N, C-alpha and C positions, 0 to 999 in steps of 0.2 A: 376339313382334318378340326379337330377339338383342340390341338396343344400347338402352339406354335412352329414346333420342327417336329415331326415324326419320323424314328430311323425304318428303315425298310432292311431287314436281314436278309442275309442269301440263304439261312435255312431257317427253319421253325426253333430259332436258339437265338434269346436276346444278348446271350452272351460270343455268338457267333460274329463273325464279319462283315460290316455294312456293306448294302448291295446299293441303296441309295437313300434320300430322303425326300418328304414329301413336305412341303410349307403350307403354311396355315390359309384355308381356303381354295388349297389345291382339289379338283375331283380326281377319285380313285376307282378303279373297277374292279369289283371283288370277282374273280376268276373261280372257274372249276379247284376244287381243295384236293391234294392228294390224297389217297386213302391212308398212307404212312402216318398222318397228322393225328396224333393221340396224345394223352395225358397233358403236361405242360403248353405242348405246343397248342392246344386248344384254346389258349388265349391269343394266340396270334390266328392272322388270315393272310393268306396270298391274295394279294393284287396285283394292279396293271396302273401304271403311270399314263398320262398322255404319251408319252413318248414309248409308248410299248413296252416299259423295261418291269420286271415282275421281281416281288421280294415280300416277307411276311412282314407286318407292320401290328401291332398291339393293337387289339378290339377296342380299350378304352381310349386311345389315340384319334380314335372316327368321329364323326356326328353324321347322324340320319338327318337330313332337314333341307328347307328349300334352297340354299346354297345363294351364291351372286346372280346366277342366270336366271332366278324367277321373279325376281322383284321387279315393279312397276317402274317406268322410268321416268324422270322428273322432266322431259321433254315430251310434251304431248305427240304420240305417236313415233315415237322414237324408240330405239332400242334402247335396253338397260344399261345404265351407267355403271362400270366395272372399273375397281381402282384397284391399282397397286402399289405396293410401300417403296416409296424411291430412296429413303434413310439406311443407312447400314442396320439399324434400329429403331423400332418405332413403338413409344407409348399409345396403348389402346383403354380408354378411360370408362369408366361407369356413367359418368356425366359431364360435361363441357366445361370441368374446372380442373386444373393440376393442383389444387391443394386439398379439396374434400375426400377423396383417399388415394391409397395407392393404386397402380395401373390395373388392370383385371391380365393385361397380358403385355409383354414386349415381343412384338412382331420382327422377324428378321427382313431385309432386303427381298422384293418378289412377292412378299405376302399378298392374299389377295382379297377383295372385301369388296361389298355392294353399297352404294350411296343411296340411300334415302333421302338425306334431306341437307339441306346448305343452312345451317344452325346462324351461323354467323360469317365473318370477314377471315376468323380464324379457325370457326369449328363445323367438323363436317357429323351427320351423324349416318352410321353403317348399320349394314345389316351382315350379321355372320352365320357361317355356316349350319349352326341349331338353332337358329330363327330368330336368335335373341338380338338385342342393338346394344349398338356403344359406337363410342366417340372417340374420333382421329383429329390430330389437329393435322389442317389444308396442306400444310409445308413439308406433312410426311409420307404424301400420296400424289400420284398423277392419274388420269385415265389410260387404260391399255390402250396400247394401239393396235389399229384395225387395217393401216395402209400396211406395204410390202416394207421388208424393214431396210433400215439405209445403214450405211458404214458408221456414220456419226453415231446411230443407238447404237449398234454394235458395243463399238469402242466405249463411248461413255457407260453402257452398262458393265460391262466388263472391269472400268477401271473404278466403280465401288467398290468391289471385293479387293482391294488392294491393299496388302496388311491382312487378309484373313487367315485365320490358321490355315494350315494344308490337315485334311482329314478324309482317308479313303472311304469313299462312296458319301464324302458330303457333297451337300447343292445347298448352300447356306451361306450367310454373314457369321454363324457360328463355327463353319470349318468346311471346306470345300475343295475337292480334289482337282485334276487338268479337265476333264472331262465333263465335270460337274461346270466348270467354270465356263466351259466355253457354252454347254447347254442352258445355262441361264442365261448369258450373254444374248442368245440369240429368242429364248424364248420372250424373255423381256421385251422385245423388238418384235414379237406377233409370228414368231416361225418356230416349229419343234424340231429340233436335232434329234438323230439319236443318241443316246445316253453314252456311252461308249467311244475312247478314243479311235479305235482299230472301225467299227461301224462307221464315226464319223467320216474317217479318209476315205469310206467307202458311199460316202451319204450321197445318194442320187439328184441333189439340189446343189451340189458343190461339182466345180469341173477341176482339173489340173492345173498346177500353174508349173509352166513347163524348167525355169530358170529361176533361181534365187535373186539375180539381177532385177527381176520382173515381179517380187513381190510388192504389194500394195496393201495400205492400212484395211484390215478386214480379214484379212487373209488367213486360213489355220494353217501352223504349221506342225509337223508331225516328226515322232523321233523314235528309233529302238530304244531298249532297255538300257541300262547304263549296264548292269549286268548280263547281258547276253553271252553266253561262251562265243571264243574266238572259232568262226567259219561255220556258226549256226546261221540257218535264215533268218533274215532280219523280221523281225515281229513288233506291230505297231502297240507301243506301249506308254506313248505321253504324246500331248497337245498342248499349242498356245496357239494364242492371236497375235499374228505381226501388227506392232503399231507405228511403223514408218522408222524412218532413221536406222536402220538395222537392228533392232530390238523388236522384242516379242513379251507379252504378258501371258506368266502362266503360273500355277497353283503347282507348286512342286517343292520336294525335299532337298534339293541340292542347295547351297550355299545356307540360304535362309529358308524355314520349313512355313514361306507364307506365301501370300500372291503378291507376285513382285516381276519387276522386268528383268529380261537379261537381254546378254547381246549374243545374236544368231552367229556373230561372226568368233567366238569364242571356239577354241580346239574341241573340248567337249561337244559342244552341240555340233557341230561339225560333221564330228566324227558317227554321231548318233543323228544325223539328219535322213530323212526317206522321202521327204517330199511335200506339197503345199497344194492347198483346195481353195478355192475361192467360190463363195455362194455366187448362184446363178446371175442372181441381179445386180450385183457389185461390179 
């Protein structure tokens, strides 16, 4: 990506609804383009994310370059050092000095970069997707984990989004939806789940949790739509992450339209509750 956050639209119309977002440093695959794309749609490309989710992205948001995986390692014989932003928002500078010029970009949480050089105890030189160089403060990033995800990692990653505004199709600290919060939290810990709530409930890497009394932190809890007609078959419309003590974290428009915790025992959530799933190694 050549912008901090790129919108992926459900159709070739930048005025239409969001399907997803892609973050700075994220790799997208260009897929065969529909024959129906003509006119203004020529400024958009149909792409696929790492979660196999498709959407239309503005061409000018893309960069073709070596990207994080092609840089050399700082450790002889080792793998490239890939970094991920761990602050809600992080400034990316043209030089290792906060006073010389305005930041080149303000990157959201989970943006990816490649480490080129440790400049000082405070500054890191990084490679950007377009092969240019920039500087970021060490406290804003950490190496991307390569081991199996842990409960502690997923909870910590999800809780960094607390207070983020709800945005349908969002997957960044500028705006996130319920399934975007789940997919981002797991992705931060090294595993890519499905993008949307219903596929997340059917995720082959997660197993059912039979009883609410058996819920553990890190479990995914699923709910039907609040507007579902009486008597209609229940459909998965919402997901959250159980954090313990009867509470779950979610991106929601109910009560306050930001990421926050709710009590699972509240009558409304009990009315809509459909079940829970646990990642296989949790």
